[in-house]
C-alpha positions as CSV (number, residue, x, y, z in Angstrom):
1,X,105.6,110.5,105.3
2,X,103.9,113.9,105.4
3,X,100.7,112.3,104.3
4,X,100.9,109.8,107.2
5,X,101.3,112.7,109.7
6,X,98.4,114.5,108.1
7,X,96.2,111.4,108.3
8,X,97.3,110.6,111.8
9,X,95.4,113.6,113.1
10,X,92.2,112.0,111.6
11,X,92.8,108.5,112.9
12,X,89.6,108.7,114.9
13,X,87.9,108.0,111.6
14,X,87.9,104.1,111.4
15,X,88.5,104.0,107.6
16,X,91.5,106.3,107.9
17,X,92.8,104.4,110.9
18,X,92.6,101.1,109.1
19,X,94.3,102.6,106.1
20,X,97.1,103.8,108.3
21,X,97.5,100.3,109.8
22,X,97.7,98.8,106.3
23,X,100.3,101.3,105.1
24,X,102.4,100.8,108.2
25,X,102.3,97.0,107.7
26,X,103.2,97.4,104.0
27,X,106.0,100.0,104.4
28,X,107.6,99.5,107.8
29,X,107.1,96.1,109.4
30,X,109.2,94.4,106.8
31,X,112.0,96.9,107.2
32,X,112.2,96.4,111.0
33,X,112.1,92.6,110.6
34,X,115.0,92.8,108.1
35,X,116.9,95.1,110.5
36,X,116.4,92.7,113.4
37,X,117.7,89.8,111.3
38,X,120.7,91.8,110.1
39,X,121.5,92.8,113.7
40,X,121.2,89.3,115.0
41,X,123.2,87.8,112.1
42,X,126.0,90.4,111.9
43,X,126.3,92.2,115.2
44,X,125.4,89.6,117.7
45,X,127.4,86.9,115.9
46,X,130.4,89.2,115.7
47,X,130.1,90.0,119.4
48,X,129.8,86.3,120.3
49,X,132.8,85.4,118.3
50,X,134.9,88.0,120.0
51,X,133.7,87.1,123.4
52,X,132.3,90.5,124.1
53,X,128.9,89.4,125.2
């Protein structure tokens, strides 16, 4: 994470910027997609079954 912050200050460099995008896609997008699925499956289904939404 520290390396990402250090590289972010150099993101005006196209090669560094593209590398940051690739790293974000590899490391974070999947995590957020999984979180979204978990929330939809567990939390929203639970709320719907209890009639709280």
